[in-house]
C-alpha positions, -999 to +999 in steps of 0.1 A: -477-036+215-502-064+212-496-095+234-496-128+216-506-148+247-534-135+268-556-159+286-585-135+289-584-127+252-582-164+244-612-172+266-631-143+250-626-154+215-632-190+224-665-181+240-675-160+210-667-188+186-701-204+192-732-188+175-755-197+204-732-179+229-731-149+206-769-149+204-771-151+242-748-121+245-768-102+220-800-109+240-782-099+272-771-066+256-808-057+256-810-062+294-809-087+322-824-121+317-830-154+335-820-188+322-855-197+310-857-165+291-824-171+274-832-207+265-866-199+249-855-189+214-830-217+209-852-248+214-825-264+235-826-278+270-820-257+301-789-278+309-775-270+275-781-233+279-765-235+314-733-250+298-732-221+274-737-197+303-708-213+322-685-208+293-695-171+290-690-167+328-656-184+327-646-159+300-661-131+322-684-120+295-714-122+317-723-117+354-746-138+374-768-126+402-786-151+423-819-143+441-831-174+458-835-200+431-836-174+403-803-167+384-802-134+365-775-126+339-761-094+325-733-086+301-698-076+313-684-054+285-648-053+298-635-085+280-653-074+248-635-040+249-601-059+252-611-080+222-621-048+203-587-032+211-569-063+198-589-062+166-585-024+161-547-028+163-547-053+134-573-033+116-548-003+116-520-026+106-538-040+076-551-006+066-516+007+064-505-023+044-533-020+019-527+018+016-490+011+008-500-015-018-524+009-033-497+036-035-473+011-051-499+000-077-506+036-086-469+043-091-465+012-112-495+021-134-482+056-138-448+044-149-464+019-174-485+047-189-454+068-195-436+040-213 
């Protein structure tokens, strides 16, 4: 059964709602990166990128490793897997619903042709 209230899932979808954060995750999927490397393609300030990173961290979508003054980030796939499981549940539900509708429409058409 899918839970309707899940703070982790809520945080994941909230974090993923922003295109900049999705782009940051896409970049991190290629490998570890520093804040300056993540900020480069966006043309936004380092503090703005840091805010996006904090949202991603709070949602546990990324991990931070600090070496002196350098902060390195990597993707944490666990919350994404939970989101994927939630989506797959509803994908199966809607597939079944659409298959039932298709069957109904075929039966209705078949009856109309016979009349």
